[in-house]
N, C-alpha and C positions, 0 to 999 in steps of 0.2 A: 250790536249797535243798541244803545239805549235810547227808548222813544218813550219820551214823556214832556208833558208841558209842565217847566218849574214857575212857581209863584215868585214873588219878589222875597218872601220870606225863606223857600228853598235856596235860592241864589245867596241870601246873606248867610243861611246856615252852611251853604257850601264855602263860601270865602271863609268864615271861621275855621272850619275843616281843612281848608286848604295850608293853613298857617301849623296844622298838627291835630293829632288826635283828641278828641273829646268828649265830654259827658252832655247829656241833656241840659241838667241841672245848670253849669258853666255856661251853656250856649244861650239858654235861656234868660240869664241874669245877664248876659251880655248886652241880646237883643229886646230885652223887654218883655218876653213873652213868658207864658207860665211854660214849666216843665213839661205839662201833660201835651201842651200844643205841640212844642218841640219834638216830643216823642213821636207825636202821630206823623208829623211831618219826615221825621228819622225813618219811622218804618214804612212809609210809603214810598220813601227813595229807596231803601233796603230792597223791597218788592219789586223796583226795577232794576238792580244790582247796581246802583250809584254808589251807596256807602254798605259798610257791615259793621256788624257788630263785634267786635274782635275778642269779648268778653267783658262780665263787670259792668256792662252798659257804657262803653267804651266805644266809639264810629271813629272809622277813617274814611276816607275817600276809597273806591275800587276803581271807577271810572264816572270822570268828571263831563256830564254831557256839553259844559259850555266850552270845553274845547274844541270838540266839533262844530259847533256852532259859529265859533270865530273862523273856521276854514271853508265855510259852505259858499 
């Protein structure tokens, strides 16, 4: 089970990743953040097992903690 407090930014990133795999630069452009900031948020979520870098900087959702919040 994933135990992490998600920020509004994390939720926005997860919403984009729920549509499909993506890279930090595209996510940053879509959300009007810097690529570096998005990369930091993705790295934090990766450390908690929420997303994974599948190669070449492409991220996908592994386990969406928002799903378990809905059933609480």
